[in-house]
VOPAGU-2260 file (C-alpha; in pm, 1 decimal, decimal comma):
REM VOPAGU-2260
SITE   aa  ch    i         X         Y         Z
SITE  MET   A    0    1709,1    -764,3   -6237,4
SITE  THR   A    1    1908,9    -807,8   -6557,6
SITE  ASN   A    2    1688,7    -562,6   -6746,4
SITE  ARG   A    3    1731,8    -296,6   -6476,8
SITE  VAL   A    4    2110,8    -337,6   -6482,7
SITE  ILE   A    5    2107,9    -302,8   -6863,0
SITE  VAL   A    6    1900,9      15,9   -6838,1
SITE  ILE   A    7    2141,7     169,3   -6584,1
SITE  ALA   A    8    2438,6      60,2   -6798,0
SITE  SER   A    9    2279,7     222,7   -7103,5
SITE  LEU   A   10    2219,2     548,3   -6916,6
SITE  ALA   A   11    2575,1     548,6   -6781,0
SITE  PHE   A   12    2710,7     478,5   -7129,7
SITE  GLN   A   13    2513,9     768,1   -7281,7
SITE  ARG   A   14    2620,8    1002,3   -7002,8
SITE  LEU   A   15    2987,0     912,2   -7051,5
SITE  LEU   A   16    2968,5     966,1   -7427,0
SITE  LYS   A   17    2861,4    1325,0   -7360,1
SITE  SER   A   18    3120,8    1393,9   -7090,9
SITE  ARG   A   19    3390,8    1654,1   -7140,9
SITE  VAL   A   20    3647,2    1412,6   -6999,2
SITE  LEU   A   21    3590,0    1176,4   -7292,9
SITE  ILE   A   22    3630,5    1462,9   -7540,0
SITE  VAL   A   23    3962,2    1560,3   -7379,0
SITE  MET   A   24    4063,9    1193,5   -7383,7
SITE  LEU   A   25    3994,5    1170,0   -7757,8
SITE  ILE   A   26    4187,3    1489,1   -7828,9
SITE  LEU   A   27    4489,9    1364,7   -7635,1
SITE  THR   A   28    4466,7    1028,1   -7810,5
SITE  LEU   A   29    4465,9    1193,0   -8153,5
SITE  PHE   A   30    4763,0    1405,2   -8045,9
SITE  ALA   A   31    4953,9    1094,3   -7932,6
SITE  LEU   A   32    4870,8     914,8   -8257,8
SITE  GLY   A   33    4982,9    1213,1   -8462,6
SITE  LEU   A   34    5306,2    1256,3   -8267,4
SITE  HIS   A   35    5408,7     890,9   -8286,7
SITE  SER   A   36    5298,0     865,6   -8649,8
SITE  SER   A   37    5526,7    1157,6   -8733,3
SITE  LEU   A   38    5816,1     981,5   -8561,0
SITE  LEU   A   39    5730,8     661,3   -8749,3
SITE  VAL   A   40    5732,4     840,5   -9085,4
SITE  PHE   A   41    6064,1    1003,0   -9001,4
SITE  GLY   A   42    6214,0     666,9   -8904,1
SITE  LEU   A   43    6085,2     496,8   -9218,1
SITE  SER   A   44    6238,8     768,7   -9432,3
SITE  LYS   A   45    6582,2     689,5   -9288,1
SITE  MET   A   46    6571,0     308,6   -9302,7
SITE  ASP   A   47    6681,0      63,7   -9566,3
SITE  ALA   A   48    6375,8      10,1   -9789,0
SITE  SER   A   49    6474,3    -353,0   -9855,1
SITE  SER   A   50    6494,5    -452,3   -9486,6
SITE  ALA   A   51    6172,2    -624,1   -9378,4
SITE  GLN   A   52    6310,6    -682,6   -9028,0
SITE  GLN   A   53    6389,1    -314,9   -8980,9
SITE  LEU   A   54    6040,5    -224,5   -9102,4
SITE  GLN   A   55    5886,0    -465,5   -8850,7
SITE  THR   A   56    6098,9    -316,2   -8573,7
SITE  TYR   A   57    5990,2      38,9   -8652,6
SITE  VAL   A   58    5622,7     -56,0   -8671,9
SITE  SER   A   59    5636,6    -268,1   -8352,8
SITE  ASN   A   60    5799,5      18,6   -8162,9
SITE  TYR   A   61    5531,6     251,6   -8297,8
SITE  VAL   A   62    5252,6      19,2   -8185,3
SITE  TYR   A   63    5414,3     -21,4   -7843,2
SITE  ALA   A   64    5458,0     354,8   -7792,9
SITE  VAL   A   65    5097,6     430,7   -7890,6
SITE  ILE   A   66    4956,8     154,3   -7669,0
SITE  MET   A   67    5159,7     266,1   -7366,8
SITE  ALA   A   68    5061,7     631,5   -7414,8
SITE  PHE   A   69    4696,3     536,8   -7449,8
SITE  ALA   A   70    4719,7     304,2   -7148,3
SITE  ASN   A   71    4815,8     595,2   -6923,4
SITE  LEU   A   72    4530,7     806,5   -7059,0
SITE  SER   A   73    4287,8     516,8   -7024,6
SITE  SER   A   74    4385,0     457,9   -6660,6
SITE  LEU   A   75    4332,6     822,5   -6572,2
SITE  PHE   A   76    4004,5     834,7   -6764,9
SITE  ALA   A   77    3880,3     519,6   -6588,7
SITE  ALA   A   78    3969,4     658,0   -6245,1
SITE  ILE   A   79    3779,7     978,7   -6327,4
SITE  ILE   A   80    3477,8     779,4   -6446,5
SITE  GLY   A   81    3466,2     574,5   -6128,7
SITE  ALA   A   82    3525,9     868,1   -5894,7
SITE  THR   A   83    3277,0    1110,6   -6050,1
SITE  VAL   A   84    2980,5     910,1   -6178,2
SITE  LEU   A   85    2832,8     826,8   -5834,0
SITE  ARG   A   86    2960,3    1137,1   -5654,5
SITE  ALA   A   87    2798,3    1362,7   -5916,5
SITE  GLU   A   88    2460,7    1199,4   -5857,5
SITE  LEU   A   89    2501,9    1223,4   -5481,6
SITE  THR   A   90    2589,1    1593,2   -5506,3
SITE  SER   A   91    2309,5    1682,7   -5749,1
SITE  GLY   A   92    2048,6    1470,3   -5571,2
SITE  THR   A   93    1952,7    1274,9   -5884,1
SITE  ILE   A   94    2043,0     954,8   -5700,5
SITE  TYR   A   95    1711,8     985,7   -5509,8
SITE  GLY   A   96    1509,4     964,0   -5829,3
SITE  VAL   A   97    1714,4     670,3   -5952,1
SITE  LEU   A   98    1684,2     468,0   -5632,3
SITE  ALA   A   99    1317,5     562,1   -5586,4
SITE  LYS   A  100    1243,7     319,8   -5870,1
SITE  PRO   A  101    1243,7     -57,7   -5807,9
SITE  LEU   A  102    1622,4     -58,3   -5826,3
SITE  SER   A  103    1864,4    -187,5   -5565,1
SITE  ARG   A  104    2198,1     -28,4   -5490,8
SITE  ALA   A  105    2371,9    -343,1   -5612,8
SITE  GLU   A  106    2197,8    -309,0   -5950,3
SITE  TYR   A  107    2297,0      56,4   -5968,0
SITE  ILE   A  108    2664,5     -23,7   -5900,6
SITE  ALA   A  109    2662,6    -314,5   -6147,9
SITE  GLY   A  110    2495,0    -107,9   -6421,2
SITE  THR   A  111    2726,9     189,0   -6372,1
SITE  MET   A  112    3037,9     -28,2   -6391,3
SITE  ALA   A  113    2903,0    -211,1   -6696,0
SITE  GLY   A  114    2841,7     117,1   -6879,2
SITE  GLY   A  115    3193,5     236,4   -6804,1
SITE  LEU   A  116    3340,2     -97,9   -6910,2
SITE  VAL   A  117    3164,2     -80,1   -7247,7
SITE  VAL   A  118    3316,8     264,2   -7308,0
SITE  LEU   A  119    3664,6     131,1   -7225,1
SITE  ILE   A  120    3622,7    -170,0   -7453,7
SITE  LEU   A  121    3507,1      50,4   -7742,7
SITE  MET   A  122    3799,1     290,7   -7697,0
SITE  TRP   A  123    4058,1      13,8   -7690,6
SITE  GLY   A  124    3888,4    -167,9   -7975,2
SITE  PHE   A  125    3902,2     144,8   -8190,1
SITE  LEU   A  126    4271,1     193,9   -8112,1
SITE  VAL   A  127    4356,5    -167,8   -8200,8
SITE  VAL   A  128    4173,2    -136,2   -8533,5
SITE  VAL   A  129    4362,5     185,1   -8616,5
SITE  LEU   A  130    4699,0      26,8   -8531,7
SITE  ALA   A  131    4615,8    -287,7   -8728,7
SITE  VAL   A  132    4523,2     -79,5   -9034,1
SITE  VAL   A  133    4847,1     121,6   -9009,6
SITE  SER   A  134    5051,2    -199,5   -8982,4
SITE  ARG   A  135    4867,9    -348,6   -9278,9
SITE  LEU   A  136    4924,7     -41,3   -9494,3
SITE  LEU   A  137    5296,7     -60,2   -9420,1
SITE  ASN   A  138    5306,8    -436,0   -9496,8
SITE  ALA   A  139    5415,3    -514,5   -9140,2
SITE  GLU   A  140    5283,8    -797,6   -8926,8
SITE  PHE   A  141    5044,8    -692,6   -8650,4
SITE  GLY   A  142    5021,4   -1018,5   -8456,7
SITE  ALA   A  143    4812,8   -1121,2   -8157,4
SITE  LEU   A  144    5030,4    -958,0   -7894,7
SITE  PRO   A  145    4897,9    -598,7   -7933,6
SITE  VAL   A  146    4541,5    -733,3   -7911,2
SITE  ALA   A  147    4630,1    -928,7   -7596,4
SITE  ILE   A  148    4796,2    -623,3   -7442,2
SITE  ALA   A  149    4488,9    -412,3   -7521,1
SITE  GLY   A  150    4266,0    -670,5   -7353,0
SITE  THR   A  151    4473,0    -668,6   -7035,8
SITE  ARG   A  152    4479,2    -288,9   -7038,9
SITE  VAL   A  153    4099,5    -288,8   -7037,6
SITE  LEU   A  154    4116,1    -493,3   -6717,2
SITE  HIS   A  155    4388,4    -259,6   -6591,8
SITE  SER   A  156    4159,2      40,1   -6649,7
SITE  LEU   A  157    3869,0    -145,3   -6488,7
SITE  MET   A  158    4071,4    -166,5   -6166,2
SITE  PHE   A  159    4118,8     210,7   -6168,7
SITE  MET   A  160    3748,0     265,3   -6230,0
SITE  ALA   A  161    3640,6      27,6   -5952,3
SITE  THR   A  162    3889,2     178,6   -5706,1
SITE  GLY   A  163    3777,0     531,2   -5792,1
SITE  LEU   A  164    3414,8     429,7   -5738,9
SITE  LEU   A  165    3493,1     276,1   -5400,7
SITE  LEU   A  166    3676,9     585,3   -5276,8
SITE  SER   A  167    3418,9     831,8   -5412,0
SITE  VAL   A  168    3144,0     686,8   -5193,9
SITE  ARG   A  169    3295,1     860,7   -4892,2
SITE  ILE   A  170    3529,6    1132,2   -5017,0
SITE  HIS   A  171    3545,5    1410,2   -5275,6
SITE  SER   A  172    3564,1    1283,8   -5633,0
SITE  TRP   A  173    3895,7    1446,1   -5732,8
SITE  VAL   A  174    4064,6    1332,0   -5413,9
SITE  ALA   A  175    3932,7     985,6   -5498,6
SITE  VAL   A  176    4090,9    1009,3   -5845,6
SITE  VAL   A  177    4434,2    1085,3   -5699,7
SITE  LEU   A  178    4408,0     814,3   -5435,3
SITE  ALA   A  179    4288,6     559,4   -5692,8
SITE  MET   A  180    4591,8     631,1   -5910,8
SITE  VAL   A  181    4822,2     589,9   -5608,7
SITE  LEU   A  182    4655,4     274,0   -5474,7
SITE  VAL   A  183    4642,0      80,7   -5800,9
SITE  ASN   A  184    5005,4     175,2   -5863,1
SITE  GLY   A  185    5079,5     101,0   -5497,7
SITE  ALA   A  186    5342,5    -165,3   -5565,5
SITE  ALA   A  187    5546,7      77,1   -5776,7
SITE  VAL   A  188    5506,9     350,6   -5514,1
SITE  VAL   A  189    5618,5     119,4   -5232,5
SITE  SER   A  190    5915,6      -9,3   -5435,0
SITE  THR   A  191    6026,4     345,1   -5516,4
SITE  VAL   A  192    6004,1     457,9   -5153,5
SITE  CYS   A  193    6195,0     151,8   -5037,1
SITE  ARG   A  194    6470,2     212,1   -5293,6
SITE  LEU   A  195    6506,1     569,7   -5171,5
SITE  LEU   A  196    6521,3     454,4   -4810,7
SITE  ASN   A  197    6780,3     192,5   -4902,7
SITE  ALA   A  198    6992,2     456,2   -5070,7
SITE  PHE   A  199    6979,1     724,9   -4802,5
SITE  VAL   A  200    6843,8     595,2   -4471,2
SITE  VAL   A  201    6821,8     223,6   -4391,8
SITE  HIS   A  202    6836,9    -109,3   -4569,5
SITE  ILE   A  203    6500,1    -277,7   -4621,9
SITE  PRO   A  204    6516,4    -652,8   -4696,0
SITE  PRO   A  205    6359,6    -765,5   -5026,1
SITE  LYS   A  206    6112,5    -990,5   -4842,3
SITE  VAL   A  207    5981,6    -689,6   -4650,7
SITE  VAL   A  208    5942,3    -496,7   -4976,4
SITE  ASP   A  209    5752,3    -792,3   -5128,0
SITE  ALA   A  210    5525,4    -809,9   -4823,0
SITE  LEU   A  211    5449,4    -437,0   -4843,8
SITE  CYS   A  212    5370,2    -469,9   -5216,6
SITE  PHE   A  213    5149,6    -776,9   -5165,9
SITE  PRO   A  214    4813,6    -592,9   -5112,0
SITE  PHE   A  215    4848,1    -404,7   -5441,9
SITE  PRO   A  216    4784,5    -535,7   -5794,9
SITE  LEU   A  217    5084,3    -680,1   -5978,8
SITE  LEU   A  218    5097,0    -438,2   -6268,2
SITE  GLY   A  219    5447,1    -550,2   -6360,7
SITE  ALA   A  220    5315,8    -894,4   -6459,4
SITE  PHE   A  221    5277,8    -782,5   -6820,3
SITE  ASP   A  222    5624,6    -634,7   -6868,1
SITE  GLU   A  223    5726,0    -942,4   -7069,9
SITE  TRP   A  224    5444,7    -875,7   -7313,8
SITE  ALA   A  225    5556,5    -518,7   -7368,3
SITE  ALA   A  226    5917,8    -633,4   -7407,9
SITE  GLY   A  227    5804,1    -893,8   -7659,8
SITE  LEU   A  228    5631,3    -627,2   -7864,5
SITE  VAL   A  229    5943,7    -409,6   -7876,0
SITE  GLN   A  230    6147,2    -714,8   -7975,7
SITE  THR   A  231    5891,1    -790,5   -8253,2
SITE  ASN   A  232    5792,4   -1114,5   -8083,8
SITE  LEU   A  233    5425,0   -1084,8   -8170,3
SITE  ALA   A  234    5299,5   -1403,2   -8001,7
SITE  PRO   A  235    5143,2   -1339,1   -7656,4
SITE  ALA   A  236    5297,9   -1519,5   -7360,8
SITE  PRO   A  237    5073,9   -1724,2   -7128,6
SITE  VAL   A  238    4999,7   -1497,5   -6833,1
SITE  LEU   A  239    4656,5   -1628,2   -6731,8
SITE  PRO   A  240    4733,8   -1604,0   -6355,2
SITE  ALA   A  241    4807,3   -1232,4   -6393,4
SITE  VAL   A  242    4484,6   -1179,6   -6590,4
SITE  VAL   A  243    4289,4   -1360,4   -6318,2
SITE  HIS   A  244    4464,2   -1139,7   -6063,0
SITE  PHE   A  245    4347,2    -825,7   -6247,3
SITE  VAL   A  246    3987,2    -950,8   -6263,3
SITE  ASP   A  247    3996,8   -1058,8   -5899,3
SITE  TYR   A  248    4127,1    -720,7   -5781,1
SITE  ALA   A  249    3863,9    -531,4   -5981,5
SITE  LEU   A  250    3582,7    -752,4   -5847,9
SITE  VAL   A  251    3700,6    -701,4   -5490,4
SITE  MET   A  252    3694,4    -322,5   -5540,4
SITE  ILE   A  253    3344,1    -340,1   -5691,8
SITE  VAL   A  254    3213,0    -549,4   -5401,7
SITE  LEU   A  255    3369,9    -312,0   -5148,2
SITE  ALA   A  256    3217,1     -16,1   -5334,6
SITE  TYR   A  257    2874,6    -178,9   -5312,5
SITE  LEU   A  258    2912,2    -255,9   -4941,8
SITE  SER   A  259    3023,1     100,3   -4869,7
SITE  PHE   A  260    2740,8     243,2   -5082,3
SITE  ARG   A  261    2484,4      18,5   -4912,4
SITE  ARG   A  262    2584,0     153,6   -4570,9
SITE  LEU   A  263    2584,3     514,5   -4690,6
SITE  ASP   A  264    2316,8     738,4   -4538,8
SITE  LEU   A  265    2201,3     933,9   -4846,2
SITE  ASN   A  266    2034,7    1202,0   -4635,1
SITE  ARG   A  267    2359,8    1282,8   -4454,5
SITE  SER   A  268    2576,6    1256,2   -4770,5
SITE  SER   A  269    2371,6    1522,3   -4945,9
SITE  GLU   A  270    2407,5    1776,7   -4666,7
């Protein structure tokens, strides 16, 4: 079983490396790096050259801005991966050849998710290395916090990918992408709607808002980490419960995707 999952993961990984979405992702990442690097150079040219604290502040803000920009791109990329990889095979009919082999649907789902996860880890790993090199060249401390944030953002992206995969089993891939983005960010969406209702229509008690946000992942759990990076506090805070929550949510989405895929009539879905 393990060997079959590895084979599917390898095929998914190779397919993703050739995808146009990844190329667009890389172009946007280079643009974001170039834009923020230009702002960093401009800021460094205006600062006091003898101030180590000011240098650390500029570099920490640069690292934070790049990570946050890449996080948004990574989430969208992950949702597209999850929503298109299975749906494309269902539409083209190649799923028949894949499942005709001694391969279960659970192994297919596990291998596909593993291949996408490897791509996400490599992308974030590359970004962390680039940021660490930039910090080193400027004689600024990099710290463990950016690495910790990158690790949690991989899990964050994994949730988008798993949710996109679950939704794509039954609906069109691009609709699944949009819904995945809304669902994973559901707590923020609910909070925003409730604030608008409080301002213009009716008061909604905070406990009701919390109850409505409960089914969605707690993406705000890592706000302290981001704030610590801006404040040049480069030691990661202990947020193990939030990390477990991310993993738990992603696993639930993967299991639901498998159960939905197992019940899918492939003959009807291809019509």
